[in-house]
Backbone of each chain as ProteinMPNN parsed JSONL, in Angstrom:
{"seq_chain_A": "MQTLLQLIAILAVILGTVFSVLGVLGFIRLPDVYTRLHATGKVSIFGVVLLLLATVMLTPLGFGKGLVLIALLVIGGPATSHAIGSAAHRIGIPMKRAIRDDLGALEQNQAGE", "coords_chain_A": {"N_chain_A": [[20.708, 93.426, 101.451], [22.413, 92.545, 99.498], [22.924, 94.869, 98.033], [24.283, 96.362, 99.923], [26.67, 94.926, 100.233], [27.672, 95.235, 97.666], [28.082, 97.954, 97.641], [30.149, 98.273, 99.512], [32.08, 96.86, 98.095], [32.444, 98.501, 95.876], [33.557, 100.8, 97.051], [35.905, 99.645, 98.048], [37.256, 98.905, 95.696], [37.679, 101.381, 94.494], [39.317, 102.654, 96.412], [41.489, 100.881, 96.393], [42.445, 101.254, 93.809], [43.244, 103.914, 93.983], [45.36, 103.697, 95.774], [47.097, 102.136, 94.246], [47.714, 103.883, 92.155], [48.98, 105.925, 93.584], [51.185, 104.502, 94.544], [52.617, 103.868, 92.182], [53.097, 106.397, 91.255], [54.782, 107.315, 93.272], [56.886, 105.552, 92.795], [57.932, 106.586, 90.476], [58.525, 109.282, 90.999], [60.111, 109.568, 93.299], [63.323, 110.3, 94.917], [65.569, 108.437, 95.469], [66.689, 104.955, 95.6], [65.846, 103.692, 97.922], [63.685, 105.131, 98.94], [61.963, 104.736, 96.864], [61.475, 102.032, 97.115], [59.96, 102.092, 99.392], [57.618, 103.209, 98.414], [56.693, 101.353, 96.486], [56.15, 99.137, 97.991], [53.726, 99.7, 99.128], [51.884, 99.41, 97.093], [51.566, 96.686, 96.655], [50.556, 95.819, 99.039], [48.327, 97.461, 99.97], [46.937, 98.102, 97.614], [46.259, 95.692, 96.133], [45.197, 94.131, 98.109], [42.94, 95.483, 98.911], [41.437, 95.256, 96.614], [41.042, 92.534, 96.673], [39.499, 92.432, 98.885], [37.154, 93.314, 97.839], [36.485, 91.087, 96.284], [36.005, 89.289, 98.301], [33.75, 90.394, 99.359], [31.757, 90.011, 97.382], [29.788, 87.403, 97.359], [29.3, 85.099, 95.505], [31.765, 84.728, 94.294], [34.958, 82.998, 94.849], [35.386, 83.354, 98.031], [36.994, 82.2, 99.932], [39.359, 81.66, 98.534], [40.193, 84.226, 98.072], [40.881, 85.104, 100.642], [43.066, 83.446, 101.171], [44.862, 84.42, 99.303], [45.15, 87.032, 100.21], [46.433, 86.567, 102.663], [48.855, 85.476, 101.714], [49.929, 87.662, 100.344], [50.203, 89.618, 102.329], [52.107, 88.462, 103.951], [54.212, 87.976, 102.139], [54.837, 90.438, 100.909], [56.29, 92.485, 102.562], [58.609, 90.939, 102.899], [59.8, 90.752, 100.379], [60.362, 93.445, 99.869], [62.211, 93.962, 101.911], [64.27, 92.242, 101.145], [65.086, 93.341, 98.709], [65.911, 95.847, 99.575], [68.102, 95.29, 101.304], [69.776, 94.103, 99.458], [70.26, 96.244, 97.722], [71.631, 97.939, 99.47], [73.872, 96.429, 99.978], [75.295, 96.328, 97.534], [76.105, 98.853, 97.469], [74.539, 101.177, 96.853], [74.039, 104.633, 96.828], [72.57, 106.729, 99.423], [70.282, 109.33, 99.127], [70.291, 112.347, 100.82], [70.36, 111.139, 103.376], [69.858, 110.611, 106.84], [70.332, 108.772, 108.883], [72.24, 105.732, 108.938], [71.734, 102.775, 109.632], [72.379, 100.118, 108.891], [74.83, 100.424, 107.691], [76.36, 101.399, 109.83], [76.228, 99.169, 111.467], [77.666, 97.328, 109.942], [80.154, 98.509, 109.968], [80.83, 98.239, 112.666], [81.022, 95.461, 112.857], [83.102, 95.079, 111.087], [85.07, 96.365, 112.48], [85.557, 94.712, 114.671]], "CA_chain_A": [[22.015, 92.919, 101.863], [23.293, 92.454, 98.343], [23.401, 96.2, 97.638], [25.28, 96.83, 100.896], [27.968, 94.306, 99.908], [28.213, 95.834, 96.432], [28.566, 99.31, 97.972], [31.487, 98.118, 100.112], [33.002, 96.423, 97.037], [32.779, 99.665, 95.04], [34.501, 101.639, 97.805], [37.198, 98.957, 98.144], [37.947, 98.954, 94.398], [38.149, 102.753, 94.271], [40.447, 102.92, 97.303], [42.629, 100.093, 95.924], [43.023, 101.892, 92.619], [43.937, 105.142, 94.411], [46.656, 103.321, 96.351], [47.998, 101.697, 93.175], [48.202, 105.065, 91.428], [49.948, 106.615, 94.443], [52.42, 103.727, 94.603], [53.392, 103.99, 90.945], [53.562, 107.789, 91.209], [55.961, 107.364, 94.133], [57.978, 104.822, 92.154], [58.536, 107.411, 89.414], [58.961, 110.625, 91.398], [60.959, 109.671, 94.497], [64.702, 110.541, 94.469], [66.562, 107.353, 95.373], [66.15, 103.593, 95.521], [65.202, 103.226, 99.153], [62.343, 105.731, 99.053], [61.095, 104.078, 95.873], [61.036, 100.756, 97.702], [58.887, 102.408, 100.339], [56.375, 103.459, 97.685], [56.155, 100.183, 95.776], [55.611, 98.189, 98.963], [52.318, 100.02, 99.422], [50.981, 98.955, 96.033], [51.216, 95.261, 96.756], [49.803, 95.513, 100.258], [47.02, 98.12, 100.053], [46.212, 98.088, 96.35], [45.671, 94.41, 95.733], [44.405, 93.559, 99.208], [41.605, 96.098, 98.893], [40.685, 94.64, 95.517], [40.617, 91.204, 97.118], [38.39, 92.631, 99.819], [35.953, 93.382, 97.01], [36.075, 89.723, 95.901], [35.452, 88.615, 99.48], [32.403, 90.932, 99.583], [30.775, 89.467, 96.426], [29.854, 86.014, 97.823], [29.436, 83.967, 94.583], [33.172, 84.471, 93.984], [35.595, 82.175, 95.861], [35.94, 84.259, 99.045], [38.098, 81.519, 100.622], [40.599, 81.855, 97.749], [40.623, 85.606, 98.275], [41.549, 85.211, 101.945], [44.39, 82.811, 101.059], [45.764, 85.327, 98.561], [45.449, 88.173, 101.086], [47.457, 86.132, 103.627], [50.136, 85.332, 101.009], [50.48, 88.986, 100.005], [50.591, 90.36, 103.538], [53.36, 87.878, 104.446], [55.287, 88.053, 101.154], [55.183, 91.793, 100.487], [57.426, 93.066, 103.277], [59.837, 90.149, 102.745], [60.486, 91.125, 99.133], [60.929, 94.795, 100.004], [63.423, 93.894, 102.743], [65.351, 91.592, 100.381], [65.617, 94.287, 97.719], [66.606, 96.924, 100.279], [69.441, 94.872, 101.768], [70.624, 93.888, 98.262], [70.696, 97.556, 97.231], [72.641, 98.49, 100.376], [75.133, 95.662, 99.921], [76.128, 96.665, 96.374], [76.611, 100.213, 97.643], [73.76, 102.256, 96.206], [74.077, 105.747, 97.8], [71.277, 107.26, 99.875], [70.256, 110.799, 99.012], [69.804, 113.105, 101.995], [70.092, 110.183, 104.462], [70.315, 111.128, 108.134], [70.915, 107.658, 109.643], [72.496, 104.536, 108.121], [71.947, 101.778, 110.679], [73.046, 98.918, 108.395], [76.237, 100.782, 107.47], [77.027, 101.457, 111.137], [76.359, 97.788, 111.963], [78.748, 96.633, 109.245], [81.443, 99.035, 110.443], [81.164, 97.623, 113.971], [81.496, 94.082, 112.643], [84.423, 95.134, 110.456], [86.02, 96.825, 113.497], [85.944, 93.665, 115.646]], "C_chain_A": [[22.976, 92.938, 100.667], [23.824, 93.831, 97.982], [24.445, 96.696, 98.636], [26.645, 96.245, 100.555], [28.543, 94.957, 98.656], [28.726, 97.23, 96.71], [29.968, 99.21, 98.567], [32.479, 97.715, 99.037], [33.403, 97.61, 96.178], [33.789, 100.538, 95.757], [35.872, 100.98, 97.861], [37.954, 99.054, 96.825], [38.483, 100.36, 94.16], [39.373, 103.036, 95.126], [41.682, 102.142, 96.845], [43.276, 100.734, 94.722], [43.772, 103.156, 93.007], [45.305, 104.777, 94.971], [47.613, 102.853, 95.263], [48.57, 102.897, 92.44], [49.253, 105.784, 92.266], [51.26, 105.852, 94.486], [53.252, 103.906, 93.361], [53.907, 105.42, 90.813], [54.809, 107.937, 92.072], [57.133, 106.662, 93.492], [58.668, 105.694, 91.111], [59.194, 108.638, 90.017], [60.034, 110.603, 92.483], [62.44, 109.618, 94.119], [65.547, 109.291, 94.384], [65.899, 106.008, 95.605], [65.331, 103.268, 96.756], [63.829, 103.865, 99.32], [61.403, 105.112, 98.031], [60.619, 102.734, 96.4], [59.867, 100.988, 98.64], [57.567, 102.563, 99.597], [55.821, 102.173, 97.095], [55.61, 99.146, 96.757], [54.14, 98.436, 99.213], [51.39, 99.436, 98.367], [50.571, 97.523, 96.307], [50.383, 95.005, 97.986], [48.415, 96.146, 100.163], [46.244, 97.974, 98.756], [45.507, 96.77, 96.137], [44.805, 93.865, 96.858], [43.023, 94.191, 99.222], [40.779, 95.543, 97.744], [40.193, 93.265, 95.936], [39.488, 91.314, 98.128], [37.084, 92.699, 99.033], [35.523, 91.975, 96.604], [35.473, 89.003, 97.102], [34.013, 89.09, 99.701], [31.385, 90.267, 98.668], [30.765, 87.953, 96.605], [29.931, 84.979, 96.705], [30.896, 83.684, 94.226], [33.804, 83.682, 95.117], [36.15, 83.049, 96.962], [37.018, 83.56, 99.856], [39.4, 81.742, 99.889], [41.113, 83.264, 97.957], [41.366, 85.755, 99.584], [42.936, 84.579, 101.889], [45.352, 83.763, 100.368], [46.109, 86.543, 99.403], [46.541, 87.775, 102.07], [48.811, 86.043, 102.936], [50.755, 86.692, 100.757], [50.974, 89.699, 101.243], [51.88, 89.785, 104.11], [54.483, 88.144, 103.452], [55.732, 89.45, 100.819], [56.366, 92.38, 101.223], [58.715, 92.269, 103.08], [60.554, 90.558, 101.47], [61.092, 92.514, 99.251], [62.207, 94.757, 100.819], [64.573, 93.276, 101.961], [65.958, 92.576, 99.396], [66.41, 95.378, 98.42], [67.985, 96.507, 100.728], [70.346, 94.598, 100.574], [71.135, 95.223, 97.754], [71.779, 98.115, 98.132], [73.961, 97.756, 100.229], [75.942, 96.038, 98.689], [76.436, 98.163, 96.375], [75.859, 101.277, 96.898], [73.676, 103.408, 97.207], [72.673, 106.17, 98.198], [71.335, 108.771, 99.724], [69.654, 111.369, 100.294], [69.493, 112.141, 103.141], [70.624, 110.765, 105.763], [70.956, 109.99, 108.914], [71.15, 106.49, 108.711], [72.782, 103.406, 109.079], [72.705, 100.579, 110.142], [74.526, 99.21, 108.183], [76.985, 100.795, 108.789], [77.244, 100.036, 111.652], [77.538, 97.111, 111.281], [80.098, 97.171, 109.7], [81.8, 98.406, 111.78], [81.714, 96.22, 113.738], [82.883, 94.118, 112.016], [85.471, 95.499, 111.509], [86.464, 95.689, 114.397], [87.061, 92.775, 115.134]], "O_chain_A": [[24.152, 93.285, 100.784], [25.003, 93.984, 97.664], [25.392, 97.379, 98.246], [27.655, 96.949, 100.578], [29.746, 95.206, 98.576], [29.699, 97.663, 96.092], [30.866, 99.959, 98.185], [33.619, 98.18, 99.056], [34.564, 97.728, 95.787], [34.771, 100.974, 95.156], [36.892, 101.659, 97.739], [39.167, 99.262, 96.827], [39.605, 100.525, 93.682], [40.358, 103.59, 94.639], [42.796, 102.663, 96.896], [44.501, 100.765, 94.609], [44.821, 103.453, 92.433], [46.295, 105.452, 94.691], [48.81, 103.133, 95.333], [49.762, 102.936, 92.135], [50.287, 106.204, 91.748], [52.331, 106.458, 94.469], [54.467, 104.078, 93.451], [55.013, 105.642, 90.321], [55.774, 108.592, 91.677], [58.269, 107.119, 93.622], [59.87, 105.552, 90.888], [60.294, 109.012, 89.611], [60.81, 111.555, 92.575], [62.801, 108.979, 93.13], [66.192, 109.062, 93.361], [64.684, 105.933, 95.785], [64.266, 102.655, 96.669], [62.9, 103.21, 99.793], [60.205, 104.973, 98.278], [59.479, 102.341, 96.155], [58.917, 100.206, 98.687], [56.523, 102.115, 100.072], [54.621, 101.916, 97.184], [54.721, 98.368, 96.411], [53.384, 97.502, 99.478], [50.271, 99.021, 98.667], [49.395, 97.171, 96.21], [49.577, 94.074, 97.999], [47.415, 95.434, 100.265], [45.034, 97.748, 98.778], [44.287, 96.734, 95.976], [43.794, 93.21, 96.604], [42.036, 93.515, 99.512], [39.566, 95.375, 97.872], [39.075, 92.868, 95.607], [38.636, 90.432, 98.23], [36.046, 92.215, 99.484], [34.327, 91.685, 96.577], [34.547, 88.206, 96.954], [33.161, 88.329, 100.159], [30.268, 89.979, 99.1], [31.637, 87.27, 96.065], [30.615, 83.98, 96.927], [31.244, 82.551, 93.894], [33.277, 83.674, 96.23], [37.302, 83.471, 96.86], [37.881, 84.23, 100.423], [40.433, 81.986, 100.513], [42.323, 83.487, 98.014], [42.376, 86.456, 99.644], [43.88, 85.101, 102.483], [46.504, 83.905, 100.778], [47.232, 87.043, 99.333], [47.476, 88.543, 102.298], [49.816, 86.481, 103.495], [51.961, 86.871, 100.93], [52.039, 90.318, 101.225], [52.674, 90.522, 104.694], [55.591, 88.498, 103.856], [56.896, 89.651, 100.473], [57.358, 92.743, 100.592], [59.802, 92.846, 103.091], [61.777, 90.699, 101.465], [62.209, 92.746, 98.788], [63.182, 95.428, 100.48], [65.717, 93.715, 102.084], [67.178, 92.652, 99.252], [67.46, 95.795, 97.931], [68.945, 97.259, 100.565], [71.552, 94.83, 100.652], [72.305, 95.341, 97.392], [72.745, 98.703, 97.645], [75.032, 98.352, 100.335], [77.171, 96.07, 98.766], [76.967, 98.687, 95.396], [76.47, 102.199, 96.358], [73.273, 103.18, 98.348], [71.716, 106.004, 97.441], [72.301, 109.414, 100.133], [68.621, 110.9, 100.772], [68.474, 112.299, 103.813], [71.71, 111.345, 105.791], [71.997, 110.184, 109.542], [70.363, 106.263, 107.792], [73.946, 103.093, 109.329], [73.583, 100.053, 110.827], [75.379, 98.365, 108.456], [78.098, 100.278, 108.884], [78.299, 99.724, 112.203], [78.319, 96.411, 111.926], [81.068, 96.422, 109.813], [82.962, 98.072, 112.007], [82.722, 95.828, 114.325], [83.743, 93.305, 112.353], [86.605, 95.022, 111.46], [87.609, 95.674, 114.85], [87.489, 91.858, 115.835]]}, "seq_chain_B": "MSQILSVVLNIALAVHVALIAVCVWRVWRGENVIDRLIGADLVGTLMLAVLVLLALILVNATYIDVATGLAALGFVSTIALAKYIADQQMF", "coords_chain_B": {"N_chain_B": [[22.706, 99.426, 91.282], [24.5, 97.326, 90.679], [25.125, 98.079, 88.159], [26.633, 100.402, 88.466], [28.778, 99.218, 89.748], [29.955, 97.636, 87.744], [30.827, 99.619, 86.0], [32.712, 100.984, 87.581], [34.537, 98.922, 87.96], [35.512, 98.511, 85.364], [36.738, 100.952, 84.836], [38.732, 100.904, 86.792], [40.196, 98.748, 85.862], [41.192, 99.77, 83.443], [42.789, 101.832, 84.445], [44.722, 100.38, 85.861], [45.981, 98.963, 83.802], [47.116, 101.058, 82.409], [48.909, 101.906, 84.375], [50.626, 99.723, 84.421], [51.82, 100.012, 81.917], [53.213, 102.393, 82.335], [55.015, 101.557, 84.282], [56.525, 99.629, 82.869], [57.762, 101.25, 81.004], [59.311, 102.714, 82.734], [60.992, 100.754, 83.774], [62.384, 100.169, 81.492], [63.847, 102.447, 81.196], [65.417, 102.479, 83.439], [67.62, 103.584, 86.044], [69.584, 102.147, 87.64], [70.449, 98.7, 88.458], [68.873, 97.867, 90.527], [66.656, 99.477, 90.369], [65.43, 98.456, 88.112], [64.793, 95.956, 89.024], [62.952, 96.538, 91.052], [60.999, 97.682, 89.474], [60.241, 95.497, 87.91], [59.15, 93.836, 89.851], [57.042, 95.45, 90.611], [55.516, 95.491, 88.279], [54.677, 92.847, 88.274], [53.067, 92.837, 90.55], [51.084, 94.676, 89.822], [50.012, 93.298, 87.706], [48.863, 91.278, 89.062], [46.81, 92.686, 90.307], [45.297, 93.332, 88.064], [44.428, 90.793, 87.334], [42.797, 90.123, 89.51], [40.847, 92.049, 89.21], [39.776, 91.187, 86.805], [38.686, 88.816, 87.672], [36.624, 89.848, 89.147], [35.098, 91.228, 87.237], [34.335, 89.304, 85.319], [33.113, 87.535, 86.907], [34.254, 85.063, 87.8], [35.807, 82.615, 89.507], [38.214, 81.363, 88.99], [40.2, 83.036, 88.144], [41.324, 84.064, 90.422], [42.795, 81.975, 91.402], [44.79, 81.88, 89.453], [45.935, 84.327, 90.028], [46.946, 83.801, 92.571], [48.945, 81.937, 91.976], [50.604, 83.586, 90.438], [51.332, 85.463, 92.361], [52.819, 83.897, 94.158], [54.949, 83.028, 92.495], [56.024, 85.497, 91.714], [56.901, 86.477, 94.155], [58.917, 84.601, 94.91], [60.684, 84.846, 92.764], [61.514, 87.505, 92.88], [62.916, 87.585, 95.305], [64.955, 85.746, 94.776], [66.296, 87.054, 92.696], [67.108, 89.365, 94.03], [68.883, 88.272, 95.867], [70.761, 87.247, 94.111], [71.743, 89.594, 92.982], [72.863, 90.783, 95.23], [74.919, 89.034, 96.09], [76.4, 88.581, 93.854], [76.768, 86.031, 92.85], [74.998, 82.922, 92.295], [74.736, 80.636, 94.041]], "CA_chain_B": [[23.97, 99.332, 92.023], [25.491, 96.469, 90.011], [25.577, 98.79, 86.947], [27.75, 101.26, 88.905], [29.936, 98.365, 90.081], [30.687, 97.22, 86.533], [31.531, 100.798, 85.454], [33.887, 101.238, 88.425], [35.536, 97.867, 87.722], [36.17, 98.709, 84.067], [37.648, 102.098, 84.951], [39.899, 100.466, 87.565], [41.018, 97.893, 84.991], [41.923, 100.627, 82.503], [43.824, 102.559, 85.181], [45.826, 99.475, 86.195], [46.761, 98.636, 82.593], [47.95, 102.233, 82.134], [50.009, 101.91, 85.343], [51.61, 98.717, 83.994], [52.59, 100.591, 80.808], [54.15, 103.377, 82.899], [56.084, 100.829, 84.975], [57.405, 98.999, 81.879], [58.605, 102.321, 80.455], [60.276, 103.099, 83.768], [61.995, 99.684, 83.841], [63.193, 100.294, 80.278], [64.743, 103.592, 81.327], [65.863, 102.448, 84.821], [69.003, 104.073, 86.229], [70.508, 101.069, 88.004], [69.847, 97.366, 88.35], [67.846, 97.705, 91.566], [65.426, 100.102, 89.88], [64.743, 97.544, 87.188], [64.218, 94.853, 89.812], [61.746, 97.043, 91.711], [59.987, 97.848, 88.438], [59.708, 94.193, 87.507], [58.274, 93.372, 90.933], [55.817, 96.263, 90.589], [54.683, 95.029, 87.161], [54.038, 91.611, 88.734], [51.984, 93.143, 91.489], [49.965, 95.307, 89.101], [49.37, 92.244, 86.914], [48.008, 90.592, 90.04], [45.605, 93.509, 90.48], [44.474, 93.188, 86.855], [43.779, 89.476, 87.391], [41.707, 90.155, 90.496], [39.745, 92.823, 88.614], [39.112, 90.327, 85.815], [37.834, 87.873, 88.408], [35.404, 90.545, 89.56], [34.274, 91.631, 86.086], [33.758, 88.14, 84.625], [32.507, 86.723, 87.97], [34.774, 83.711, 87.578], [36.77, 82.568, 90.614], [39.503, 80.731, 88.66], [41.248, 84.046, 87.97], [42.013, 84.289, 91.692], [43.834, 80.944, 91.491], [45.92, 82.326, 88.624], [46.596, 85.416, 90.752], [47.738, 83.21, 93.667], [50.169, 81.402, 91.382], [51.49, 84.69, 90.048], [51.88, 86.081, 93.579], [53.878, 83.036, 94.706], [56.127, 83.065, 91.6], [56.634, 86.822, 91.789], [57.598, 86.589, 95.439], [60.149, 83.813, 94.912], [61.665, 85.324, 91.769], [62.115, 88.769, 93.331], [63.916, 87.33, 96.348], [66.124, 85.097, 94.152], [67.047, 88.083, 91.96], [67.781, 90.256, 94.983], [70.04, 87.565, 96.419], [71.769, 87.15, 93.039], [72.387, 90.903, 92.826], [73.657, 91.121, 96.412], [76.115, 88.201, 96.269], [77.071, 88.475, 92.555], [76.713, 84.665, 92.277], [73.698, 82.399, 92.685], [74.767, 79.743, 95.23]], "C_chain_B": [[24.969, 98.472, 91.253], [25.966, 97.156, 88.737], [26.748, 99.696, 87.312], [28.985, 100.413, 89.146], [30.697, 98.009, 88.811], [31.41, 98.408, 85.918], [32.812, 101.04, 86.246], [34.958, 100.201, 88.131], [36.253, 98.106, 86.403], [37.133, 99.882, 84.126], [38.909, 101.672, 85.697], [40.808, 99.595, 86.705], [41.833, 98.744, 84.034], [43.056, 101.345, 83.224], [45.004, 101.632, 85.453], [46.638, 99.121, 84.959], [47.641, 99.823, 82.233], [49.141, 102.26, 83.091], [51.071, 100.887, 84.944], [52.456, 99.286, 82.868], [53.619, 101.578, 81.343], [55.321, 102.645, 83.547], [57.04, 100.201, 83.971], [58.299, 100.069, 81.255], [59.69, 102.709, 81.461], [61.355, 102.027, 83.898], [62.914, 99.806, 82.639], [64.243, 101.387, 80.452], [65.45, 103.565, 82.673], [67.312, 102.874, 84.955], [69.91, 102.906, 86.586], [69.733, 99.758, 88.119], [68.731, 97.203, 89.371], [66.542, 98.366, 91.124], [64.664, 99.165, 88.963], [64.114, 96.397, 87.949], [62.931, 95.314, 90.492], [60.632, 97.186, 90.685], [59.383, 96.527, 88.021], [58.766, 93.667, 88.584], [56.958, 94.145, 90.91], [54.913, 95.826, 89.446], [53.979, 93.74, 87.549], [52.872, 91.895, 89.647], [50.796, 93.763, 90.776], [49.251, 94.276, 88.237], [48.44, 91.442, 87.815], [46.701, 91.362, 90.208], [44.688, 93.376, 89.261], [43.75, 91.852, 86.881], [42.617, 89.488, 88.367], [40.53, 90.947, 89.93], [39.022, 91.996, 87.562], [38.202, 89.327, 86.511], [36.523, 88.545, 88.799], [34.497, 90.833, 88.367], [33.58, 90.414, 85.501], [33.103, 87.177, 85.608], [32.917, 85.262, 87.802], [35.934, 83.53, 88.528], [38.113, 81.98, 90.192], [40.587, 81.789, 88.465], [41.996, 84.287, 89.272], [43.052, 83.196, 91.913], [45.051, 81.346, 90.659], [46.686, 83.423, 89.366], [47.43, 84.865, 91.907], [49.034, 82.635, 93.124], [51.139, 82.505, 91.029], [52.104, 85.33, 91.275], [53.021, 85.233, 94.13], [55.127, 83.114, 93.832], [56.816, 84.417, 91.68], [57.429, 86.998, 93.056], [58.937, 85.852, 95.387], [61.155, 84.406, 93.944], [62.297, 86.629, 92.225], [63.184, 88.512, 94.38], [65.139, 86.657, 95.746], [66.952, 86.137, 93.41], [67.78, 88.993, 92.928], [69.002, 89.569, 95.569], [71.145, 87.477, 95.37], [72.499, 88.472, 92.891], [73.3, 91.176, 94.012], [74.96, 90.329, 96.425], [76.891, 88.047, 94.968], [77.234, 87.03, 92.102], [75.53, 83.985, 92.918], [73.812, 81.557, 93.958], [76.076, 79.85, 95.984]], "O_chain_B": [[26.147, 98.82, 91.168], [27.067, 96.878, 88.262], [27.735, 99.768, 86.58], [30.1, 100.81, 88.806], [31.926, 98.067, 88.782], [32.498, 98.242, 85.366], [33.871, 101.272, 85.664], [36.142, 100.53, 88.057], [37.468, 97.926, 86.319], [38.216, 99.831, 83.543], [40.02, 102.026, 85.301], [42.033, 99.682, 86.796], [43.019, 98.488, 83.825], [44.158, 101.461, 82.689], [46.157, 102.035, 85.299], [47.859, 98.99, 85.045], [48.78, 99.642, 81.801], [50.255, 102.593, 82.686], [52.266, 101.135, 85.102], [53.669, 99.082, 82.844], [54.758, 101.609, 80.876], [56.475, 103.047, 83.393], [58.251, 100.23, 84.185], [59.477, 99.815, 81.004], [60.829, 102.994, 81.091], [62.522, 102.357, 84.111], [64.115, 99.566, 82.76], [65.36, 101.289, 79.945], [66.055, 104.575, 83.035], [68.139, 102.571, 84.095], [70.914, 102.686, 85.908], [68.522, 99.715, 87.905], [67.758, 96.491, 89.124], [65.456, 97.89, 91.453], [63.437, 99.076, 89.012], [63.042, 95.913, 87.586], [61.939, 94.586, 90.513], [59.476, 96.864, 90.96], [58.176, 96.425, 87.802], [57.709, 93.117, 88.275], [55.892, 93.58, 91.155], [53.692, 95.787, 89.599], [52.815, 93.543, 87.2], [51.815, 91.274, 89.537], [49.646, 93.435, 91.067], [48.037, 94.353, 88.048], [47.377, 90.989, 87.393], [45.621, 90.772, 90.246], [43.465, 93.314, 89.395], [42.585, 91.774, 86.493], [41.562, 88.923, 88.082], [39.371, 90.584, 90.131], [37.801, 92.083, 87.432], [37.109, 89.019, 86.035], [35.46, 87.924, 88.79], [33.277, 90.7, 88.464], [32.384, 90.459, 85.213], [32.595, 86.128, 85.21], [32.085, 84.363, 87.68], [36.952, 84.208, 88.39], [39.077, 82.077, 90.952], [41.771, 81.485, 88.604], [43.166, 84.67, 89.252], [44.082, 83.445, 92.539], [46.192, 81.18, 91.09], [47.916, 83.457, 89.344], [48.503, 85.392, 92.198], [50.097, 82.811, 93.72], [52.34, 82.396, 91.277], [53.275, 85.709, 91.249], [54.061, 85.761, 94.522], [56.237, 83.25, 94.346], [58.044, 84.489, 91.711], [58.505, 87.596, 93.046], [59.968, 86.403, 95.771], [62.346, 84.471, 94.249], [63.485, 86.852, 91.991], [64.241, 89.142, 94.357], [66.26, 86.956, 96.156], [68.181, 86.112, 93.481], [68.932, 89.357, 92.693], [70.043, 90.201, 95.751], [72.324, 87.616, 95.693], [73.715, 88.498, 92.698], [74.385, 91.732, 93.844], [76.01, 90.89, 96.74], [77.957, 87.43, 94.973], [77.804, 86.81, 91.033], [75.082, 84.413, 93.983], [73.027, 81.765, 94.884], [76.263, 79.174, 96.996]]}, "name": "protein", "num_of_chains": 2, "seq": "MQTLLQLIAILAVILGTVFSVLGVLGFIRLPDVYTRLHATGKVSIFGVVLLLLATVMLTPLGFGKGLVLIALLVIGGPATSHAIGSAAHRIGIPMKRAIRDDLGALEQNQAGEMSQILSVVLNIALAVHVALIAVCVWRVWRGENVIDRLIGADLVGTLMLAVLVLLALILVNATYIDVATGLAALGFVSTIALAKYIADQQMF"}
């Protein structure tokens, strides 16, 4: 049983590290702010949560604490990305190669009324 | 099996510290203020990952409490900074 849990922990750590590397790579390579936000959101959700899955697997560690931290991250991650995205749009950061701008259209409607 | 686990954990720790260095360099060279904010948030998240890996390597659950504190502070500070940037004044 112990080796099975350690096997799952090894896979979780490897996958979490792969997601962290991909997130930071996206943060560097992507053209504009909004696509970079898309990349960094993945790091906090998939990267760290998979590492925490490894802590949940190894029972002597506080697996209850790991679950609390997973819940906090899954709730807090998207909220921070949304806050940064709306802040970037409000101070007028341009979108490269954008096809739709729903927030811009919404603001024009409100301005029109 | 546990020998492989410790090797994998140490490699993951080294990779995450390298990623933090890359992010700090990117924040230093950031084009606009939002890039620096995203970079700072990313450094916080990667620091969280390093703490969780330390909890796994040293088999000591208190590091996860430190990581919970860092996650809560990072979350609140990023949202406060984003609001400050959007409205140009704090309250």
